[in-house]
C-alpha positions as CSV (number, residue, x, y, z in Angstrom):
1,M,3.6,-3.2,89.9
2,N,5.6,-0.9,88.5
3,L,9.0,-2.2,87.4
4,W,10.7,0.9,86.4
5,K,10.1,2.6,89.8
6,L,11.8,0.1,91.4
7,M,15.3,0.5,89.0
8,P,17.6,3.1,90.4
9,F,18.4,6.2,89.5
10,G,20.8,6.1,86.5
11,V,19.8,2.7,85.0
12,L,17.1,4.1,83.0
13,P,19.8,6.6,80.7
14,L,22.0,3.4,80.4
15,L,19.4,1.0,79.1
16,A,17.9,3.9,76.4
17,L,21.6,4.3,75.2
18,C,22.4,0.1,75.1
19,A,19.1,-0.4,73.4
20,P,19.8,0.6,69.9
21,A,23.0,-1.4,70.2
22,Y,20.8,-4.5,71.4
23,G,18.2,-3.8,69.3
24,Q,15.4,-3.4,72.0
25,A,12.7,-0.8,72.6
26,V,12.1,1.3,75.6
27,P,8.7,0.9,76.7
28,G,6.4,3.8,76.4
29,K,8.6,5.5,73.2
30,P,8.3,4.2,69.6
31,S,11.6,2.8,68.1
32,A,13.9,4.5,65.9
33,A,15.0,2.1,62.7
34,P,18.0,0.8,63.0
35,V,20.4,2.6,60.3
36,V,21.5,-0.2,57.7
37,V,25.0,1.4,56.1
38,A,25.6,-0.3,52.9
39,K,29.0,-1.6,51.8
40,P,30.5,0.1,48.1
41,S,30.0,-3.5,46.3
42,A,32.6,-3.9,43.3
43,A,31.7,-2.8,40.1
44,P,31.3,-5.7,37.8
45,P,33.3,-6.4,35.3
46,Q,32.8,-4.0,31.5
47,R,32.6,-6.1,28.9
48,A,33.5,-5.5,25.1
49,S,30.1,-4.8,23.2
50,A,29.0,-7.3,21.1
51,H,29.0,-5.1,18.3
52,R,32.4,-4.0,18.8
53,K,34.2,-6.0,15.6
54,K,38.0,-7.0,16.1
55,H,40.4,-4.9,13.5
56,V,41.9,-7.3,11.0
57,R,44.5,-6.1,9.0
58,R,44.2,-7.3,5.4
59,P,47.3,-7.7,2.8
60,S,48.2,-5.2,0.8
61,R,47.5,-5.4,-3.0
62,A,51.6,-6.0,-3.4
63,E,51.0,-9.1,-1.0
64,A,48.7,-10.1,-2.9
65,D,50.5,-10.1,-5.6
66,V,53.6,-11.7,-4.2
67,A,51.6,-14.4,-3.0
68,I,49.7,-15.4,-5.7
69,A,53.0,-15.3,-7.5
70,N,54.9,-17.7,-5.4
71,R,51.6,-20.3,-5.3
72,A,51.9,-19.9,-9.3
73,A,55.7,-20.8,-9.2
74,T,55.4,-23.5,-6.5
75,R,55.9,-26.9,-7.9
76,K,54.6,-29.8,-5.3
77,P,55.8,-33.8,-5.9
78,V,53.6,-35.8,-7.8
79,V,53.1,-40.0,-8.4
80,G,54.4,-39.2,-11.7
81,G,57.6,-37.7,-11.3
82,F,59.2,-40.0,-8.3
83,V,62.0,-42.4,-9.6
84,N,61.5,-45.0,-6.7
85,A,61.6,-42.9,-3.3
86,V,63.6,-39.4,-5.7
87,Q,61.7,-37.4,-6.5
88,V,63.3,-35.6,-9.5
89,Y,62.1,-32.2,-10.8
90,P,62.7,-30.3,-13.9
91,Y,64.5,-27.2,-13.1
92,A,63.9,-24.3,-14.1
93,E,64.7,-20.1,-13.1
94,G,62.9,-18.8,-10.6
95,T,60.6,-22.0,-9.8
96,L,59.9,-22.9,-6.1
97,Y,60.2,-26.3,-5.2
98,Q,58.3,-27.6,-2.7
99,V,60.1,-30.5,0.1
100,Y,58.1,-32.6,2.6
101,A,60.4,-33.4,5.8
102,A,59.5,-34.7,8.9
103,P,61.6,-35.1,12.8
104,E,64.0,-37.8,13.1
105,R,64.0,-38.5,8.9
106,V,66.6,-36.6,7.1
107,T,65.8,-35.7,3.7
108,D,68.6,-35.4,0.9
109,I,68.7,-32.6,-1.5
110,A,70.8,-33.5,-4.5
111,L,72.4,-31.3,-6.7
112,Q,73.9,-32.1,-10.4
113,P,77.4,-34.1,-10.7
114,G,79.8,-32.1,-10.9
115,E,78.0,-28.8,-9.2
116,G,80.0,-26.9,-6.7
117,L,78.2,-25.4,-3.9
118,I,78.8,-21.6,-3.0
119,S,76.4,-21.3,0.1
120,V,73.3,-22.5,2.0
121,A,70.2,-20.1,3.6
122,S,67.7,-21.2,5.4
123,G,65.0,-18.6,7.0
124,D,64.9,-20.7,10.2
125,T,68.0,-22.1,11.3
126,A,66.9,-22.9,15.2
127,R,64.1,-25.3,14.6
128,W,66.0,-26.9,11.6
129,V,68.8,-29.3,11.0
130,I,71.3,-28.3,7.9
131,G,74.1,-29.5,6.4
132,D,75.7,-31.1,3.3
133,T,77.7,-33.4,2.3
134,V,79.7,-35.0,-1.0
135,S,79.7,-38.5,-3.1
136,G,81.5,-39.3,-5.6
137,S,84.5,-37.9,-6.9
138,G,86.1,-36.7,-10.2
139,A,83.5,-36.0,-12.5
140,D,81.0,-37.9,-10.7
141,K,81.6,-35.9,-7.8
142,R,77.7,-34.5,-6.2
143,T,76.9,-32.4,-3.4
144,H,74.3,-33.8,-1.0
145,V,72.0,-31.3,1.4
146,L,70.4,-32.4,3.8
147,V,67.7,-31.0,5.7
148,K,65.9,-32.6,9.5
149,P,63.0,-30.2,11.4
150,F,63.2,-30.4,15.0
151,A,59.1,-31.0,15.3
152,A,55.8,-31.1,13.0
153,G,54.3,-27.9,11.8
154,L,57.1,-26.0,11.0
155,S,57.5,-24.1,7.3
156,T,60.7,-22.1,6.2
157,N,62.4,-21.5,3.1
158,L,66.1,-22.4,1.7
159,V,68.3,-21.2,-0.7
160,I,70.9,-23.0,-2.3
161,A,73.8,-21.3,-4.6
162,T,76.0,-22.9,-6.4
163,D,78.3,-22.2,-9.0
164,R,76.3,-23.1,-12.0
165,R,72.8,-22.2,-10.4
166,S,70.4,-21.4,-7.6
167,Y,67.6,-23.3,-6.1
168,H,64.7,-21.9,-3.9
169,L,62.9,-24.6,-1.8
170,A,60.0,-24.3,0.4
171,L,60.2,-26.7,3.3
172,T,57.2,-27.7,5.6
173,S,57.3,-30.4,8.6
174,T,54.9,-33.1,8.8
175,G,54.3,-35.5,11.5
176,G,55.9,-38.9,10.1
177,T,55.5,-38.5,6.3
178,A,59.2,-37.0,4.5
179,M,60.5,-37.2,1.3
180,V,63.8,-39.4,0.9
181,A,65.5,-37.6,-1.4
182,L,64.9,-35.1,-4.3
183,S,66.7,-34.1,-7.0
184,W,66.6,-32.3,-10.7
185,T,66.4,-32.5,-14.4
186,Y,68.1,-29.8,-16.7
187,P,66.6,-29.7,-19.6
188,R,68.3,-26.3,-20.7
189,D,71.8,-28.2,-20.1
190,A,70.2,-31.4,-22.3
191,L,68.9,-28.7,-25.4
192,L,72.9,-26.9,-25.2
193,A,74.3,-30.3,-25.3
194,L,72.4,-31.1,-28.1
195,K,73.0,-27.7,-29.7
196,R,76.7,-28.4,-29.7
197,V,76.7,-31.6,-30.8
198,S,75.1,-30.0,-33.9
199,E,77.5,-27.5,-34.2
200,E,80.4,-29.7,-33.8
201,R,79.0,-32.3,-36.9
202,E,78.1,-28.8,-39.5
203,A,81.8,-27.9,-38.6
204,A,83.1,-31.9,-39.7
205,V,80.5,-32.0,-42.9
206,P,82.7,-30.5,-46.1
207,V,81.8,-27.2,-46.8
208,A,80.4,-28.1,-50.6
209,S,81.2,-31.7,-52.1
210,G,81.0,-32.8,-56.0
211,F,83.7,-30.2,-57.2
212,A,87.0,-31.1,-58.4
213,P,89.9,-28.7,-56.8
214,D,91.1,-27.8,-59.9
215,R,87.7,-26.2,-60.7
216,L,88.0,-23.7,-57.8
217,R,88.3,-20.2,-58.8
218,F,90.0,-17.3,-56.3
219,N,89.5,-14.4,-59.0
220,Y,88.1,-12.5,-56.2
221,A,89.2,-9.0,-54.6
222,V,88.2,-8.1,-50.5
223,T,88.4,-4.3,-50.3
224,G,87.2,-1.9,-47.6
225,D,87.1,-1.0,-44.0
226,K,88.9,-4.0,-41.9
227,P,86.0,-4.8,-39.0
228,A,86.8,-8.2,-37.1
229,W,84.5,-10.2,-39.5
230,R,86.2,-8.8,-42.6
231,P,86.0,-12.1,-45.3
232,L,89.6,-14.2,-45.7
233,R,89.2,-15.0,-48.8
234,A,86.5,-15.1,-51.6
235,F,86.2,-18.3,-54.4
236,D,83.5,-20.3,-56.7
237,D,83.3,-23.6,-57.8
238,G,81.6,-22.4,-61.1
239,R,78.3,-22.9,-59.6
240,Q,77.7,-21.6,-56.2
241,T,80.6,-19.0,-54.4
242,Y,81.7,-19.1,-51.1
243,I,83.1,-16.7,-48.7
244,E,85.2,-17.5,-45.8
245,F,85.2,-15.7,-42.8
246,P,87.0,-15.9,-39.7
247,E,86.5,-18.2,-36.5
248,S,85.7,-14.6,-35.1
249,L,82.3,-14.6,-36.8
250,A,81.2,-17.7,-34.5
251,V,80.9,-15.1,-31.6
252,G,79.8,-12.0,-33.2
253,E,77.3,-10.3,-35.8
254,A,76.7,-11.6,-39.0
255,P,76.7,-9.2,-41.5
256,P,73.9,-9.8,-44.1
257,L,75.1,-10.2,-47.8
258,F,74.4,-7.3,-50.8
259,L,74.6,-7.9,-54.3
260,V,75.7,-4.8,-56.0
261,D,75.0,-4.4,-59.9
262,R,76.1,-2.4,-62.7
263,K,74.1,0.6,-61.7
264,G,75.2,0.3,-58.4
265,E,72.6,-0.5,-57.0
266,V,72.2,-2.9,-54.3
267,S,70.0,-6.1,-53.1
268,L,69.5,-8.6,-51.0
269,V,70.9,-12.2,-51.8
270,N,69.9,-15.8,-50.7
271,Y,72.7,-17.2,-49.1
272,R,73.4,-19.4,-46.0
273,L,75.8,-19.8,-42.9
274,Q,77.6,-23.4,-42.7
275,G,80.1,-23.0,-40.3
276,R,82.4,-19.7,-41.3
277,F,81.5,-19.9,-44.9
278,Y,78.6,-18.0,-46.7
279,V,77.3,-19.9,-49.5
280,V,75.5,-18.4,-52.2
281,D,73.9,-20.3,-54.8
282,R,75.1,-18.1,-57.7
283,I,78.2,-16.6,-59.0
284,F,78.8,-12.6,-58.9
285,D,80.4,-10.0,-59.9
286,A,80.1,-7.8,-57.0
287,A,78.8,-7.9,-53.6
288,E,78.7,-5.7,-50.7
289,L,78.6,-6.8,-46.7
290,R,77.5,-4.3,-44.4
291,L,77.1,-4.0,-40.5
292,G,76.4,-1.1,-38.4
293,L,73.9,2.2,-38.1
294,K,75.4,5.3,-37.6
295,R,79.1,4.0,-38.1
296,Q,78.4,1.1,-40.9
297,D,81.1,-0.8,-41.4
298,V,81.3,-2.4,-45.5
299,V,83.5,-4.8,-46.9
300,R,83.4,-4.8,-51.2
301,I,83.8,-8.4,-52.7
302,T,84.8,-7.8,-56.9
303,R,85.1,-10.6,-59.3
304,T,88.8,-10.1,-61.1
305,I,90.2,-11.9,-64.2
306,E,90.5,-15.0,-63.9
307,T,93.2,-16.6,-62.3
308,P,94.2,-20.3,-62.1
309,A,93.3,-22.3,-58.9
310,K,96.7,-22.2,-57.0
311,G,97.2,-18.6,-57.2
312,R,94.7,-17.8,-54.2
313,K,94.2,-13.8,-53.7
314,S,92.9,-12.9,-50.0
């Protein structure tokens, strides 16, 4: 039986419209292939080329030189430098002193007794606690700068200015190891103190010994220019000649001494400075003290007719 003949008019066109929607083919006619519309897919993420290198800025030559100089100037704590728990550094101008600190630990930086604190500056005051205090009194009064970090892994610098010198320190915080305290020795101050003691001893030693006062002869005339160092007098004991200068000679340049012969020619002579006296190991008739280049000061010392010891001539 042909079912198509039994269908009412109008049903076939309706089925033909619906067939593509339901995927059904119309008998006796080839069906068209369904059209599939592809959805646009998201573009895959662009990956950086494996051959592309990240640009890393290299330090300049000047920066490298600064880093090398800082490393060379850094002085770190050593076992032999500890006195009990205190690291004692020898002080030198321009040295960078390494300090290790830790959270919940205070590190004491002790200055020289009698040294006055002027200022303290740090590169990181937000994550480091920095304060100061004093101990002792009078000549033994001592300033202490105290530092403590908030966390481990921090680093900064510290500059301490006093009335005697400046200190440069590199601060590093660790997870638990901290220096209890540090201080300094001052080799230059010790040398200056020794020099002062030596000068005081030399000043206390008599200029000459082994001669009688009545043998001193003051028959010398001092003439010429009048600089600040002009000698006060000259005298001899029969073996050596002594030239006495004012106290100002100690703070200025000492003039060299020349002997003058009868022809007026000059020559250097051996002498030594003892306190404020020139000591010449001979007797001379004339000598000159000369100092200066463009404008030279010349002071002449001449031996005159002998006079008694009590008749001093200046």
